[in-house]
MOPAC internal coordinates of N, CA, C and O (Angstrom, degrees):
PM7 1SCF
backbone

  N    0.0000 0     0.00 0     0.00 0    0    0    0
  C    1.4397 1     0.00 0     0.00 0    1    0    0
  C    1.5363 1   110.83 1     0.00 0    2    1    0
  O    1.2310 1   121.13 1   137.50 1    3    2    1
  N    1.3212 1   115.45 1   -42.50 1    3    2    1
  C    1.4591 1   120.64 1   179.60 1    5    3    2
  C    1.5339 1   110.86 1   -63.12 1    6    5    3
  O    1.2310 1   120.61 1   142.11 1    7    6    5
  N    1.3229 1   116.43 1   -37.89 1    7    6    5
  C    1.4707 1   121.08 1   179.39 1    9    7    6
  C    1.5243 1   110.36 1   -65.25 1   10    9    7
  O    1.2310 1   119.83 1   141.10 1   11   10    9
  N    1.3170 1   117.93 1   -38.90 1   11   10    9
  C    1.4675 1   121.73 1   178.93 1   13   11   10
  C    1.5209 1   110.00 1   -64.61 1   14   13   11
  O    1.2310 1   120.13 1   137.38 1   15   14   13
  N    1.3169 1   117.36 1   -42.62 1   15   14   13
  C    1.4621 1   121.45 1   179.12 1   17   15   14
  C    1.5215 1   110.61 1   -62.89 1   18   17   15
  O    1.2310 1   120.07 1   139.29 1   19   18   17
  N    1.3371 1   117.46 1   -40.71 1   19   18   17
  C    1.4701 1   121.16 1   178.28 1   21   19   18
  C    1.5247 1   110.65 1   -63.67 1   22   21   19
  O    1.2310 1   120.24 1   136.61 1   23   22   21
  N    1.3270 1   117.14 1   -43.39 1   23   22   21
  C    1.4651 1   121.25 1  -179.73 1   25   23   22
  C    1.5279 1   110.10 1   -63.95 1   26   25   23
  O    1.2310 1   120.19 1   132.85 1   27   26   25
  N    1.3250 1   117.23 1   -47.15 1   27   26   25
  C    1.4560 1   120.47 1   179.48 1   29   27   26
  C    1.5282 1   111.75 1   -63.06 1   30   29   27
  O    1.2310 1   120.24 1   140.15 1   31   30   29
  N    1.3132 1   117.14 1   -39.85 1   31   30   29
  C    1.4657 1   121.05 1   177.56 1   33   31   30
  C    1.5222 1   110.86 1   -63.06 1   34   33   31
  O    1.2310 1   120.60 1   137.26 1   35   34   33
  N    1.3174 1   116.45 1   -42.74 1   35   34   33
  C    1.4656 1   121.14 1   179.08 1   37   35   34
  C    1.5235 1   110.76 1   -63.01 1   38   37   35
  O    1.2310 1   120.37 1   135.53 1   39   38   37
  N    1.3174 1   116.90 1   -44.47 1   39   38   37
  C    1.4694 1   121.02 1   179.29 1   41   39   38
  C    1.5193 1   110.20 1   -61.83 1   42   41   39
  O    1.2310 1   120.20 1   136.59 1   43   42   41
  N    1.3142 1   117.22 1   -43.41 1   43   42   41
  C    1.4541 1   121.15 1   179.44 1   45   43   42
  C    1.5242 1   111.20 1   -62.81 1   46   45   43
  O    1.2310 1   119.95 1   133.77 1   47   46   45
  N    1.3032 1   117.71 1   -46.23 1   47   46   45
  C    1.4667 1   121.85 1   179.92 1   49   47   46
  C    1.5232 1   110.74 1   -63.37 1   50   49   47
  O    1.2310 1   120.24 1   135.14 1   51   50   49
  N    1.3182 1   117.14 1   -44.86 1   51   50   49
  C    1.4669 1   119.94 1   178.05 1   53   51   50
  C    1.5147 1   111.19 1   -61.99 1   54   53   51
  O    1.2310 1   120.63 1   141.50 1   55   54   53
  N    1.3210 1   116.40 1   -38.50 1   55   54   53
  C    1.4570 1   120.10 1   177.56 1   57   55   54
  C    1.5117 1   112.25 1   -61.98 1   58   57   55
  O    1.2310 1   120.44 1   138.31 1   59   58   57
  N    1.3092 1   116.76 1   -41.69 1   59   58   57
  C    1.4569 1   120.64 1   178.26 1   61   59   58
  C    1.5187 1   111.92 1   -67.60 1   62   61   59
  O    1.2310 1   120.47 1   139.14 1   63   62   61
  N    1.3232 1   116.72 1   -40.86 1   63   62   61
  C    1.4617 1   120.68 1   178.95 1   65   63   62
  C    1.5220 1   110.52 1   -65.69 1   66   65   63
  O    1.2310 1   120.51 1   133.58 1   67   66   65
  N    1.3147 1   116.63 1   -46.42 1   67   66   65
  C    1.4656 1   121.07 1  -178.28 1   69   67   66
  C    1.5090 1   111.10 1   -64.38 1   70   69   67
  O    1.2310 1   120.28 1   137.12 1   71   70   69
  N    1.3040 1   117.07 1   -42.88 1   71   70   69
  C    1.4544 1   122.47 1  -175.95 1   73   71   70
  C    1.5214 1   111.58 1   -78.60 1   74   73   71
  O    1.2310 1   120.39 1   155.10 1   75   74   73
  N    1.3095 1   116.87 1   -24.90 1   75   74   73
  C    1.4557 1   119.92 1  -176.37 1   77   75   74
  C    1.5157 1   109.30 1    80.01 1   78   77   75
  O    1.2310 1   120.84 1     5.21 1   79   78   77
  N    1.2668 1   116.00 1  -174.79 1   79   78   77
  C    1.4622 1   121.00 1  -178.01 1   81   79   78
  C    1.5255 1   109.21 1   -87.00 1   82   81   79
  O    1.2310 1   120.55 1  -105.11 1   83   82   81
  N    1.3302 1   116.55 1    74.89 1   83   82   81
  C    1.4544 1   120.96 1   178.08 1   85   83   82
  C    1.5093 1   114.10 1    78.11 1   86   85   83
  O    1.2310 1   119.56 1  -166.98 1   87   86   85
  N    1.3097 1   118.45 1    13.02 1   87   86   85
  C    1.4622 1   120.59 1  -178.63 1   89   87   86
  C    1.5223 1   111.10 1   -70.37 1   90   89   87
  O    1.2310 1   121.52 1   -37.04 1   91   90   89
  N    1.2947 1   114.70 1   142.96 1   91   90   89
  C    1.4593 1   121.29 1   179.48 1   93   91   90
  C    1.5179 1   110.39 1   -97.86 1   94   93   91
  O    1.2310 1   121.76 1   -15.36 1   95   94   93
  N    1.2885 1   114.24 1   164.64 1   95   94   93
  C    1.4584 1   122.39 1   171.05 1   97   95   94
  C    1.5210 1   107.14 1  -132.48 1   98   97   95
  O    1.2310 1   120.55 1   -18.58 1   99   98   97
  N    1.2961 1   116.55 1   161.42 1   99   98   97
  C    1.4589 1   121.36 1  -177.78 1  101   99   98
  C    1.5250 1   111.32 1   -56.35 1  102  101   99
  O    1.2310 1   120.38 1   145.57 1  103  102  101
  N    1.3302 1   116.88 1   -34.43 1  103  102  101
  C    1.4666 1   119.57 1  -177.93 1  105  103  102
  C    1.5327 1   112.70 1   -69.89 1  106  105  103
  O    1.2310 1   119.51 1   174.21 1  107  106  105
  N    1.3468 1   118.55 1    -5.79 1  107  106  105
  C    1.4630 1   120.83 1   172.66 1  109  107  106
  C    1.5308 1   111.12 1   -72.96 1  110  109  107
  O    1.2310 1   120.49 1   165.12 1  111  110  109
  N    1.3136 1   116.68 1   -14.88 1  111  110  109
  C    1.4638 1   120.90 1   174.39 1  113  111  110
  C    1.5251 1   108.15 1   -87.66 1  114  113  111
  O    1.2310 1   120.72 1   -54.69 1  115  114  113
  N    1.3115 1   116.23 1   125.31 1  115  114  113
  C    1.4585 1   121.72 1   179.82 1  117  115  114
  C    1.5194 1   109.03 1  -118.75 1  118  117  115
  O    1.2310 1   121.01 1   -43.32 1  119  118  117
  N    1.3183 1   115.67 1   136.68 1  119  118  117
  C    1.4577 1   121.63 1   176.11 1  121  119  118
  C    1.5189 1   107.18 1  -118.63 1  122  121  119
  O    1.2310 1   120.87 1   -61.81 1  123  122  121
  N    1.3227 1   115.93 1   118.19 1  123  122  121
  C    1.4628 1   119.20 1   176.39 1  125  123  122
  C    1.5247 1   108.71 1  -117.36 1  126  125  123
  O    1.2310 1   121.40 1   -34.11 1  127  126  125
  N    1.3270 1   114.93 1   145.89 1  127  126  125
  C    1.4540 1   121.37 1  -178.66 1  129  127  126
  C    1.5186 1   109.53 1  -134.65 1  130  129  127
  O    1.2310 1   121.48 1   -34.85 1  131  130  129
  N    1.3147 1   114.78 1   145.15 1  131  130  129
  C    1.4613 1   119.96 1   174.53 1  133  131  130
  C    1.5200 1   108.79 1  -151.81 1  134  133  131
  O    1.2310 1   121.40 1   -28.12 1  135  134  133
  N    1.3052 1   114.93 1   151.88 1  135  134  133
  C    1.4594 1   119.62 1   176.29 1  137  135  134
  C    1.5203 1   108.57 1   -74.01 1  138  137  135
  O    1.2310 1   121.10 1   -39.73 1  139  138  137
  N    1.3404 1   115.50 1   140.27 1  139  138  137
  C    1.4603 1   120.02 1  -179.81 1  141  139  138
  C    1.5251 1   112.12 1   -86.00 1  142  141  139
  O    1.2310 1   120.21 1   160.27 1  143  142  141
  N    1.3252 1   117.21 1   -19.73 1  143  142  141
  C    1.4581 1   121.00 1  -174.88 1  145  143  142
  C    1.5248 1   111.52 1    96.62 1  146  145  143
  O    1.2310 1   120.46 1   166.20 1  147  146  145
  N    1.3220 1   116.72 1   -13.80 1  147  146  145
  C    1.4662 1   121.73 1   177.69 1  149  147  146
  C    1.5277 1   109.18 1   -90.93 1  150  149  147
  O    1.2310 1   121.07 1   -10.99 1  151  150  149
  N    1.3293 1   115.57 1   169.01 1  151  150  149
  C    1.4634 1   119.97 1   174.49 1  153  151  150
  C    1.5178 1   109.37 1  -137.45 1  154  153  151
  O    1.2310 1   121.19 1   -26.74 1  155  154  153
  N    1.3240 1   115.33 1   153.26 1  155  154  153
  C    1.4554 1   122.96 1   178.42 1  157  155  154
  C    1.5161 1   106.81 1  -128.90 1  158  157  155
  O    1.2310 1   120.66 1   -60.57 1  159  158  157
  N    1.3283 1   116.35 1   119.43 1  159  158  157
  C    1.4692 1   122.13 1  -177.80 1  161  159  158
  C    1.5290 1   111.06 1    50.15 1  162  161  159
  O    1.2310 1   120.44 1  -138.91 1  163  162  161
  N    1.3131 1   116.76 1    41.09 1  163  162  161
  C    1.4555 1   122.31 1   176.55 1  165  163  162
  C    1.5187 1   115.42 1    80.46 1  166  165  163
  O    1.2310 1   120.34 1  -177.47 1  167  166  165
  N    1.3163 1   116.95 1     2.53 1  167  166  165
  C    1.4729 1   121.04 1   179.18 1  169  167  166
  C    1.5260 1   109.06 1  -105.88 1  170  169  167
  O    1.2310 1   119.90 1   -40.78 1  171  170  169
  N    1.3350 1   117.80 1   139.22 1  171  170  169
  C    1.4615 1   119.14 1   177.21 1  173  171  170
  C    1.5254 1   111.12 1   -64.54 1  174  173  171
  O    1.2310 1   121.33 1   -34.92 1  175  174  173
  N    1.3343 1   115.06 1   145.08 1  175  174  173
  C    1.4561 1   120.87 1  -179.94 1  177  175  174
  C    1.5244 1   109.46 1   -93.77 1  178  177  175
  O    1.2310 1   121.55 1   -42.06 1  179  178  177
  N    1.3307 1   114.63 1   137.94 1  179  178  177
  C    1.4675 1   122.74 1   179.74 1  181  179  178
  C    1.5189 1   109.12 1  -115.40 1  182  181  179
  O    1.2310 1   120.53 1   -44.05 1  183  182  181
  N    1.3110 1   116.60 1   135.95 1  183  182  181
  C    1.4625 1   122.90 1   174.76 1  185  183  182
  C    1.5274 1   108.21 1  -102.54 1  186  185  183
  O    1.2310 1   120.74 1   -49.31 1  187  186  185
  N    1.3287 1   116.20 1   130.69 1  187  186  185
  C    1.4631 1   121.72 1  -178.14 1  189  187  186
  C    1.5222 1   108.75 1  -117.95 1  190  189  187
  O    1.2310 1   120.95 1   -45.38 1  191  190  189
  N    1.3224 1   115.78 1   134.62 1  191  190  189
  C    1.4597 1   121.95 1   176.16 1  193  191  190
  C    1.5253 1   107.55 1  -127.42 1  194  193  191
  O    1.2310 1   120.89 1   -56.18 1  195  194  193
  N    1.3329 1   115.91 1   123.82 1  195  194  193
  C    1.4649 1   121.97 1   178.17 1  197  195  194
  C    1.5217 1   106.90 1  -110.52 1  198  197  195
  O    1.2310 1   120.75 1   -56.73 1  199  198  197
  N    1.3257 1   116.17 1   123.27 1  199  198  197
  C    1.4620 1   120.50 1  -179.01 1  201  199  198
  C    1.5252 1   110.41 1  -124.49 1  202  201  199
  O    1.2310 1   121.55 1   -30.66 1  203  202  201
  N    1.3227 1   114.64 1   149.34 1  203  202  201
  C    1.4533 1   122.49 1   175.54 1  205  203  202
  C    1.5214 1   106.35 1  -113.80 1  206  205  203
  O    1.2310 1   119.97 1   -67.52 1  207  206  205
  N    1.3229 1   117.66 1   112.48 1  207  206  205
  C    1.4647 1   120.87 1  -175.53 1  209  207  206
  C    1.5294 1   113.36 1   -90.62 1  210  209  207
  O    1.2310 1   119.94 1  -173.37 1  211  210  209
  N    1.3265 1   117.72 1     6.63 1  211  210  209
  C    1.4621 1   120.90 1   178.77 1  213  211  210
  C    1.5245 1   110.00 1  -100.74 1  214  213  211
  O    1.2310 1   120.53 1   -25.59 1  215  214  213
  N    1.3192 1   116.58 1   154.41 1  215  214  213
  C    1.4642 1   120.66 1   179.33 1  217  215  214
  C    1.5271 1   111.90 1   -72.79 1  218  217  215
  O    1.2310 1   119.91 1   159.92 1  219  218  217
  N    1.3072 1   117.77 1   -20.08 1  219  218  217
  C    1.4640 1   121.70 1   175.37 1  221  219  218
  C    1.5315 1   108.73 1   -85.16 1  222  221  219
  O    1.2310 1   121.11 1   -23.94 1  223  222  221
  N    1.3194 1   115.48 1   156.06 1  223  222  221
  C    1.4638 1   118.91 1   177.38 1  225  223  222
  C    1.5299 1   109.57 1   -85.26 1  226  225  223
  O    1.2310 1   121.75 1   -22.85 1  227  226  225
  N    1.3114 1   114.25 1   157.15 1  227  226  225
  C    1.4566 1   120.64 1   172.38 1  229  227  226
  C    1.5214 1   106.17 1  -125.46 1  230  229  227
  O    1.2310 1   121.10 1   -51.47 1  231  230  229
  N    1.3307 1   115.51 1   128.53 1  231  230  229
  C    1.4594 1   120.35 1  -178.76 1  233  231  230
  C    1.5245 1   109.06 1  -123.30 1  234  233  231
  O    1.2310 1   121.27 1    -6.08 1  235  234  233
  N    1.3123 1   115.18 1   173.92 1  235  234  233
  C    1.4705 1   121.45 1  -176.35 1  237  235  234
  C    1.5316 1   110.31 1    50.48 1  238  237  235
  O    1.2310 1   121.16 1  -137.50 1  239  238  237
  N    1.3305 1   115.38 1    42.50 1  239  238  237
  C    1.4678 1   121.06 1  -178.22 1  241  239  238
  C    1.5218 1   109.43 1   -74.45 1  242  241  239
  O    1.2310 1   121.75 1   -52.75 1  243  242  241
  N    1.3241 1   114.26 1   127.25 1  243  242  241
  C    1.4660 1   120.93 1   177.98 1  245  243  242
  C    1.5142 1   109.04 1  -120.86 1  246  245  243
  O    1.2310 1   121.64 1   -41.26 1  247  246  245
  N    1.3361 1   114.47 1   138.74 1  247  246  245
  C    1.4555 1   122.00 1   178.66 1  249  247  246
  C    1.5141 1   110.23 1  -114.14 1  250  249  247
  O    1.2310 1   120.88 1   -25.34 1  251  250  249
  N    1.3221 1   115.92 1   154.66 1  251  250  249
  C    1.4528 1   121.50 1   170.37 1  253  251  250
  C    1.5209 1   107.04 1   -73.98 1  254  253  251
  O    1.2310 1   120.28 1   -62.75 1  255  254  253
  N    1.3189 1   117.07 1   117.25 1  255  254  253
  C    1.4643 1   121.69 1   179.73 1  257  255  254
  C    1.5212 1   110.73 1  -119.97 1  258  257  255
  O    1.2310 1   120.63 1  -148.63 1  259  258  257
  N    1.2962 1   116.39 1    31.37 1  259  258  257
  C    1.4642 1   120.51 1  -177.10 1  261  259  258
  C    1.5259 1   110.36 1   -53.94 1  262  261  259
  O    1.2310 1   121.00 1   -58.23 1  263  262  261
  N    1.3298 1   115.69 1   121.77 1  263  262  261
  C    1.4539 1   122.24 1   177.65 1  265  263  262
  C    1.5109 1   115.22 1    75.62 1  266  265  263
  O    1.2310 1   119.79 1  -172.32 1  267  266  265
  N    1.3267 1   118.01 1     7.68 1  267  266  265
  C    1.4666 1   120.96 1  -174.45 1  269  267  266
  C    1.5193 1   111.51 1   -58.98 1  270  269  267
  O    1.2310 1   121.66 1   -49.77 1  271  270  269
  N    1.3327 1   114.43 1   130.23 1  271  270  269
  C    1.4568 1   122.49 1   175.47 1  273  271  270
  C    1.5153 1   108.12 1  -142.71 1  274  273  271
  O    1.2310 1   120.90 1   -24.86 1  275  274  273
  N    1.3287 1   115.89 1   155.14 1  275  274  273
  C    1.4555 1   120.05 1   177.39 1  277  275  274
  C    1.5175 1   110.78 1  -155.98 1  278  277  275
  O    1.2310 1   121.02 1   -32.54 1  279  278  277
  N    1.3150 1   115.65 1   147.46 1  279  278  277
  C    1.4612 1   122.29 1   172.88 1  281  279  278
  C    1.5236 1   110.54 1   -94.11 1  282  281  279
  O    1.2310 1   120.78 1   171.24 1  283  282  281
  N    1.3242 1   116.11 1    -8.76 1  283  282  281
  C    1.4571 1   122.20 1  -178.57 1  285  283  282
  C    1.5287 1   108.62 1  -106.85 1  286  285  283
  O    1.2310 1   120.58 1   -45.43 1  287  286  285
  N    1.3155 1   116.51 1   134.57 1  287  286  285
  C    1.4587 1   119.58 1   178.66 1  289  287  286
  C    1.5243 1   110.64 1   -65.67 1  290  289  287
  O    1.2310 1   121.26 1   -47.55 1  291  290  289
  N    1.3327 1   115.20 1   132.45 1  291  290  289
  C    1.4526 1   121.81 1   175.33 1  293  291  290
  C    1.5215 1   106.59 1  -113.22 1  294  293  291
  O    1.2310 1   120.63 1   -52.05 1  295  294  293
  N    1.3115 1   116.40 1   127.95 1  295  294  293
  C    1.4557 1   121.97 1   179.69 1  297  295  294
  C    1.5286 1   108.77 1   -56.89 1  298  297  295
  O    1.2310 1   119.79 1   -61.71 1  299  298  297
  N    1.3451 1   118.01 1   118.29 1  299  298  297
  C    1.4681 1   119.96 1  -178.01 1  301  299  298
  C    1.5292 1   113.91 1   -64.04 1  302  301  299
  O    1.2310 1   119.67 1   163.48 1  303  302  301
  N    1.3209 1   118.24 1   -16.52 1  303  302  301
  C    1.4664 1   119.02 1   175.32 1  305  303  302
  C    1.5293 1   110.68 1   -76.53 1  306  305  303
  O    1.2310 1   120.50 1   163.13 1  307  306  305
  N    1.3271 1   116.65 1   -16.87 1  307  306  305
  C    1.4602 1   121.24 1   176.49 1  309  307  306
  C    1.5247 1   110.62 1   -95.07 1  310  309  307
  O    1.2310 1   120.53 1   135.55 1  311  310  309
  N    1.3223 1   116.58 1   -44.45 1  311  310  309
  C    1.4716 1   121.40 1   179.64 1  313  311  310
  C    1.5165 1   108.85 1  -142.46 1  314  313  311
  O    1.2310 1   121.06 1   -68.52 1  315  314  313
  N    1.3255 1   115.58 1   111.48 1  315  314  313
  C    1.4566 1   121.65 1  -179.99 1  317  315  314
  C    1.5243 1   108.42 1  -109.44 1  318  317  315
  O    1.2310 1   120.97 1   -62.92 1  319  318  317
  N    1.3391 1   115.76 1   117.08 1  319  318  317
  C    1.4630 1   121.59 1  -176.28 1  321  319  318
  C    1.5184 1   109.90 1   -91.59 1  322  321  319
  O    1.2310 1   121.29 1   -49.74 1  323  322  321
  N    1.3429 1   115.13 1   130.26 1  323  322  321
  C    1.4555 1   121.67 1   175.74 1  325  323  322
  C    1.5246 1   107.57 1  -139.11 1  326  325  323
  O    1.2310 1   120.81 1   -81.76 1  327  326  325
  N    1.3242 1   116.06 1    98.24 1  327  326  325
  C    1.4643 1   120.16 1  -175.83 1  329  327  326
  C    1.5114 1   110.42 1    65.96 1  330  329  327
  O    1.2310 1   120.35 1    54.24 1  331  330  329
  N    1.3228 1   116.94 1  -125.76 1  331  330  329
  C    1.4631 1   122.32 1  -179.11 1  333  331  330
  C    1.5303 1   112.82 1   -95.58 1  334  333  331
  O    1.2310 1   120.49 1  -169.37 1  335  334  333
  N    1.3460 1   116.66 1    10.63 1  335  334  333
  C    1.4624 1   121.50 1  -177.79 1  337  335  334
  C    1.5165 1   109.52 1  -123.91 1  338  337  335
  O    1.2310 1   120.55 1   -37.31 1  339  338  337
  N    1.3320 1   116.56 1   142.69 1  339  338  337
  C    1.4599 1   122.20 1   176.37 1  341  339  338
  C    1.5142 1   109.25 1  -121.89 1  342  341  339
  O    1.2310 1   120.76 1   -44.98 1  343  342  341
  N    1.3258 1   116.15 1   135.02 1  343  342  341
  C    1.4559 1   122.59 1   174.36 1  345  343  342
  C    1.5238 1   107.61 1   -95.17 1  346  345  343
  O    1.2310 1   120.30 1   -49.62 1  347  346  345
  N    1.3242 1   117.04 1   130.38 1  347  346  345
  C    1.4588 1   122.77 1  -177.32 1  349  347  346
  C    1.5301 1   110.07 1   -98.71 1  350  349  347
  O    1.2310 1   120.83 1   -42.93 1  351  350  349
  N    1.3376 1   116.02 1   137.07 1  351  350  349
  C    1.4631 1   122.50 1   171.16 1  353  351  350
  C    1.5325 1   112.41 1    59.06 1  354  353  351
  O    1.2310 1   120.48 1  -144.12 1  355  354  353
  N    1.3305 1   116.69 1    35.88 1  355  354  353
  C    1.4748 1   122.23 1  -178.61 1  357  355  354
  C    1.5201 1   113.00 1    55.69 1  358  357  355
  O    1.2310 1   120.01 1  -158.99 1  359  358  357
  N    1.3369 1   117.58 1    21.01 1  359  358  357
  C    1.4547 1   121.53 1  -177.90 1  361  359  358
  C    1.5161 1   113.21 1    83.33 1  362  361  359
  O    1.2310 1   120.42 1   176.54 1  363  362  361
  N    1.3350 1   116.79 1    -3.46 1  363  362  361
  C    1.4657 1   121.22 1   179.69 1  365  363  362
  C    1.5234 1   110.30 1   -69.50 1  366  365  363
  O    1.2310 1   120.41 1   -20.28 1  367  366  365
  N    1.3297 1   116.82 1   159.72 1  367  366  365
  C    1.4660 1   120.16 1  -177.48 1  369  367  366
  C    1.5245 1   112.95 1   -61.23 1  370  369  367
  O    1.2310 1   121.84 1   -35.48 1  371  370  369
  N    1.3196 1   114.09 1   144.52 1  371  370  369
  C    1.4572 1   121.43 1   171.27 1  373  371  370
  C    1.5169 1   106.01 1  -105.74 1  374  373  371
  O    1.2310 1   121.38 1   -63.03 1  375  374  373
  N    1.3158 1   114.97 1   116.97 1  375  374  373
  C    1.4601 1   121.97 1   179.35 1  377  375  374
  C    1.5230 1   108.31 1   -92.45 1  378  377  375
  O    1.2310 1   119.81 1    32.77 1  379  378  377
  N    1.3069 1   117.96 1  -147.23 1  379  378  377
  C    1.4622 1   122.21 1   178.07 1  381  379  378
  C    1.5214 1   112.56 1   -81.70 1  382  381  379
  O    1.2310 1   120.13 1   170.49 1  383  382  381
  N    1.3349 1   117.37 1    -9.51 1  383  382  381
  C    1.4611 1   121.34 1   178.82 1  385  383  382
  C    1.5297 1   109.17 1   -82.26 1  386  385  383
  O    1.2310 1   120.09 1   -54.41 1  387  386  385
  N    1.3276 1   117.43 1   125.59 1  387  386  385
  C    1.4702 1   120.07 1  -178.14 1  389  387  386
  C    1.5279 1   112.86 1   -64.55 1  390  389  387
  O    1.2310 1   121.46 1   -28.83 1  391  390  389
  N    1.3102 1   114.81 1   151.17 1  391  390  389
  C    1.4686 1   123.49 1   171.93 1  393  391  390
  C    1.5233 1   105.92 1  -100.36 1  394  393  391
  O    1.2310 1   120.14 1   -50.44 1  395  394  393
  N    1.3257 1   117.33 1   129.56 1  395  394  393
  C    1.4606 1   121.96 1  -177.28 1  397  395  394
  C    1.5187 1   111.11 1  -124.54 1  398  397  395
  O    1.2310 1   120.67 1   -36.93 1  399  398  397
  N    1.3174 1   116.31 1   143.07 1  399  398  397
  C    1.4546 1   121.43 1   169.08 1  401  399  398
  C    1.5262 1   108.50 1  -158.18 1  402  401  399
  O    1.2310 1   121.45 1   -12.07 1  403  402  401
  N    1.3245 1   114.83 1   167.93 1  403  402  401
  C    1.4611 1   120.91 1   179.02 1  405  403  402
  C    1.5171 1   109.02 1  -128.27 1  406  405  403
  O    1.2310 1   121.09 1   -29.37 1  407  406  405
  N    1.3116 1   115.51 1   150.63 1  407  406  405
  C    1.4621 1   121.47 1   172.99 1  409  407  406
  C    1.5182 1   108.28 1  -144.10 1  410  409  407
  O    1.2310 1   120.76 1   -14.98 1  411  410  409
  N    1.3212 1   116.16 1   165.02 1  411  410  409
  C    1.4578 1   120.23 1  -178.16 1  413  411  410
  C    1.5254 1   110.19 1  -130.62 1  414  413  411
  O    1.2310 1   121.14 1   -58.81 1  415  414  413
  N    1.3162 1   115.43 1   121.19 1  415  414  413
  C    1.4591 1   121.98 1   176.94 1  417  415  414
  C    1.5250 1   108.29 1  -161.29 1  418  417  415
  O    1.2310 1   120.70 1   -12.52 1  419  418  417
  N    1.3335 1   116.27 1   167.48 1  419  418  417
  C    1.4706 1   120.71 1  -176.92 1  421  419  418
  C    1.5251 1   112.77 1   -59.36 1  422  421  419
  O    1.2310 1   120.91 1   143.70 1  423  422  421
  N    1.3063 1   115.87 1   -36.30 1  423  422  421
  C    1.4607 1   120.54 1  -177.24 1  425  423  422
  C    1.5301 1   109.27 1  -136.01 1  426  425  423
  O    1.2310 1   120.86 1   -16.04 1  427  426  425
  N    1.3167 1   115.95 1   163.96 1  427  426  425
  C    1.4685 1   119.39 1   175.74 1  429  427  426
  C    1.5241 1   108.96 1   -80.49 1  430  429  427
  O    1.2310 1   121.24 1   -20.70 1  431  430  429
  N    1.3103 1   115.24 1   159.30 1  431  430  429
  C    1.4593 1   121.87 1   177.13 1  433  431  430
  C    1.5251 1   108.20 1  -110.02 1  434  433  431
  O    1.2310 1   119.61 1   -27.31 1  435  434  433
  N    1.3494 1   118.34 1   152.69 1  435  434  433
  C    1.4676 1   120.35 1  -174.44 1  437  435  434
  C    1.5305 1   114.27 1   -56.40 1  438  437  435
  O    1.2310 1   119.52 1   133.80 1  439  438  437
  N    1.3204 1   118.52 1   -46.20 1  439  438  437
  C    1.4608 1   123.64 1   178.54 1  441  439  438
  C    1.5219 1   114.06 1    47.72 1  442  441  439
  O    1.2310 1   120.27 1  -142.51 1  443  442  441
  N    1.3230 1   117.10 1    37.49 1  443  442  441
  C    1.4652 1   120.32 1   179.25 1  445  443  442
  C    1.5244 1   110.54 1   -82.92 1  446  445  443
  O    1.2310 1   120.15 1   -37.16 1  447  446  445
  N    1.3459 1   117.32 1   142.84 1  447  446  445
  C    1.4696 1   120.77 1   178.67 1  449  447  446
  C    1.5338 1   111.39 1   -61.49 1  450  449  447
  O    1.2310 1   120.96 1   -45.45 1  451  450  449
  N    1.3364 1   115.77 1   134.55 1  451  450  449
  C    1.4639 1   120.24 1   177.69 1  453  451  450
  C    1.5289 1   112.74 1  -116.80 1  454  453  451
  O    1.2310 1   120.31 1   159.86 1  455  454  453
  N    1.3460 1   117.01 1   -20.14 1  455  454  453
  C    1.4643 1   118.74 1   175.54 1  457  455  454
  C    1.5194 1   110.61 1  -165.32 1  458  457  455
  O    1.2310 1   121.82 1   -22.40 1  459  458  457
  N    1.3357 1   114.12 1   157.60 1  459  458  457
  C    1.4711 1   121.40 1   174.52 1  461  459  458
  C    1.5198 1   107.86 1  -162.59 1  462  461  459
  O    1.2310 1   121.25 1   -14.13 1  463  462  461
  N    1.3163 1   115.22 1   165.87 1  463  462  461
  C    1.4585 1   121.78 1   172.53 1  465  463  462
  C    1.5198 1   106.40 1  -112.26 1  466  465  463
  O    1.2310 1   120.68 1   -56.11 1  467  466  465
  N    1.3217 1   116.31 1   123.89 1  467  466  465
  C    1.4607 1   121.87 1  -177.31 1  469  467  466
  C    1.5207 1   109.08 1   -90.80 1  470  469  467
  O    1.2310 1   120.90 1   -48.27 1  471  470  469
  N    1.3224 1   115.89 1   131.73 1  471  470  469
  C    1.4627 1   120.72 1  -178.08 1  473  471  470
  C    1.5258 1   109.64 1  -130.54 1  474  473  471
  O    1.2310 1   121.47 1   -75.29 1  475  474  473
  N    1.3300 1   114.79 1   104.71 1  475  474  473
  C    1.4662 1   120.59 1   176.06 1  477  475  474
  C    1.5190 1   108.68 1  -106.16 1  478  477  475
  O    1.2310 1   120.96 1   -40.75 1  479  478  477
  N    1.3153 1   115.77 1   139.25 1  479  478  477
  C    1.4659 1   118.05 1   179.50 1  481  479  478
  C    1.5062 1   111.22 1  -102.59 1  482  481  479
  O    1.2310 1   120.10 1   180.00 1  483  482  481

């Protein structure tokens, strides 16, 4: 029993050291996509949800938008496309509340996070 407690304590301490005091990493940003079942101008509609799973905010979030196209208007304050990079939420912080938008195209785009600025208070 004592050995189990030591192992669990060690794992917990290592987890805290590795993670830091609430520090985030880019991989705390998750982008999920699914088809809505609707279509816009003959293109399937995709629903995108961007979540930040860390207690710290991440701002100036940029996604890989290589080749991004859509037949559906996307609010530029939510997703602003510039070449192969997209700025999320006008660069404003992403808290625990998800960012949502929809687009319409034949296929989904990767939209994986490529950079952010982490801000812990």
